[in-house]
N, C-alpha and C positions, 0 to 999 in steps of 0.2 A: 342783568340782559341775559337772556339764558343761553347754555353755549351748544352752538348745534351742530350737529354731526356730521364726522367726518366719512362717514361709510359710505361709500358710494360703491356701485358694482360696476362692473367693468361692461365693456361689451361681446368681452370670450362668456361672460354669466350671464350676459342679457342675450344670446344668442345662443346657450345650453339649456338656459330655461325655456325660451321658445321653442327647442327642438325638442324638449322634453314636454313640455304642456302638447304638445301638435301631436306626439305619436299615442301620449296617454287618452289625448280626447277619440283618437281613431280608435285606439285599441277597445275603448268601453265603448264606443258608437257600436261595432262590431257586437262584441258581447252581448248589447244589448237588442240588437237583433238577432240573437240564436235564440232559435227555440229550448225550451227546459230539458229536452230530450237531451239533444246535444254536447250541453251541457253539464247533466250527468254521467254521460259516455268519458266526456274529456276529464274532469275529475275523478273519474272510478279508471281512465286511463292514466293520469299522472301518481293518485297512489300506487295501481298497480307497478309502477317501474319504479316509484320511490324502493316500495317496498322489497321485490326481485333484486334492486341494484342492489340495496342494504344486505339482504340474502346472500346475494353471491360473493361482495364483499368480507363478509364474516366467514365463508366459506373457505375462502381463499385466503384468509387470512390464518383460520385455524389447520388450513391445510400447509402452509409454510410454516408455520410455529411447528409443529407437531414435525417436519422435515430436517428444521434446524432442530427438534432436541434429542432425533434420531440422529441427524449428521455430531452432535458433540458425541454422542455413546458411542456410536461406531469409529470414529473419531481416536476417541481414547483407546477402543479395543482391539484397534486394526483392524477390524474386519471389513465384511462387504455382506451384499444382500444379494441372491440366487432370485431371480426374475421367472416366472412361467413361462419367456419364449427361448431360455436358457443365455441372456445378456445378464450383464454382474451390474451392480448399481454401487460405487464407492464413494465415498465421500472425505474433499482434501481440505483442509486449511486454505481460507481464501478472507483476505481481507482481516477484518474481525470477526465473522466468522466462518463457515463452512461453505463449500459449492458442490453438486452434485454433480458426477458423471457416470454416463452411462456407458458400458462395456458389451458391442455387440460381439458376437459368437459369430467364429471362422467357420464355414465348414467345412466338413473333410476333402472334399473336393478341390477347396482352391489349393489347402496343404498340398496335396499329392500333386498339385501343378506343379506349385512352387519349389516343390522337393524335385521335380526331373529335371530342373532349370539347374541344378546343382550335381547331378551324377552325371553329367557327362560334359567334361571336362574336354579344351581342344586336345589332340594327341599333342600337338610339339610343345607345349606347358611340361611335358611329361609326368604329369597328373593321370595316378589312376581314377577309376567309377569310386567317388565318392571318400578319396584322399584330400588331404592337405599339405601345404609344401614342408619341406623340412626346416627345423630350426634355423638350420648354418646357412639356408636361404637367404640373398639380400633381399629389399623387397625395393621391387624397382616396377615399372611398367612394363610389363610383359605380357603377353597373351594369360598367363592365368589370372593376373589382376584386371586384365578385358574383360576375361571372361564373368569374374564375380560381380564385375562393378554392373555392368551390363544384367548380369542378372538380377542385381539389388534393385536397380531401376526399374528391370519389368515389373516388380514388386510396388513399387513406391506408386510409380505412374501406369497404371493397366492398361491405360487407352487415353491417346491424343483429344480427345471428350471427358476425360473426368475432371472433378473438382481441383486434384494435385496438378495435373497440367496447368489449368486454371491460372492456379496460385503461384506456380513457377514461372511461367508467360511474365504474368502481370509483376515478381520480384525482377524480372529481368528486366521490362520496360520500364519500370520505377528508376531501377540503377540507371541505365544509358540517361535517363530526364533527370536524373541528379549529377549525374557529370556533367550533361549539357550545360546544366544550371552550374555550376562550379565554373567552365569553362566566362560564361557571361557575365557571369559574378566577377572575375579576375579582370577580365578584359573592362568594365565597367569601374573596375578600382583603379586604372590606368589610366581613364581617364578622367577621373579626379583627382588625380596627381597630376596628370599633366598642367588643370585648369588651375589648379593651384597655386602651381608654380609660376602659371601664366596671369596669374592675376584676374582672372574673368570671371565675375562672381556671379554673375547671370549662369554660364555654362556648370559652374560647379553647385552652384542652387540645385539647378535640373539635373545634374547627374545624381545628388545625393537621392532626389526624390525618385530616379530610375533603380535605384540600388535596393529603395526601400521598397518599392513595389516588386524587386524581382527576388528578393529573398523575406522568408515569413522571419513573424517578431521571432525576440531571441526567448522571453517567456514559450510560445507554442515551438522551440525547438528545445528548448530545457526539458517542456513537458514530455516532450516523444523522448527524448534519452534515457529519462528517467522510468519511463513505461520500459523501453527496451531491456 
């Protein structure tokens, strides 16, 4: 008696085969109904896209390879490149290779505007124009400190619509959210201890689920701490 084969197609395989056959027949019928000119144009467009994509990939790979070689060379010699617009390009070590950093030039008008901030200290502080506090002066929260601090803040944050102001505001908002999240987690921990002592199993499991939803996984926190 011949052995019967146990290889049978499942319902999922039958559905997949039907789907592929349906679309193959549909595409084949569309292609047969098109003219020879349309087929030639489609073939030409496909060939051009493949050739142009390969050429673009080759140029990009070549440019990245040249930048890596130049970066390794400049990192060894501790040098930089002067660009045509006056900016400088330096290469710093990053992970297993180097990273390209462009330093833009600061306009002389900006230097003069920032310099004026430190030339007119308040008279109450006892400092003259361009003077610095004496060595025996104790540091503290005085007018001289406030004047220098506000001068530095006006340089770091030139206007409230700048990128620096947005970063500072976003950091403050996320710090407040982190503090609020810590308070929420502390309250949930208290509820967990209460339900555990009372022997309320359903409430305890529901509390664990709420804690897991409110706190990120440990791997994400560890990765974030490592990156910081």
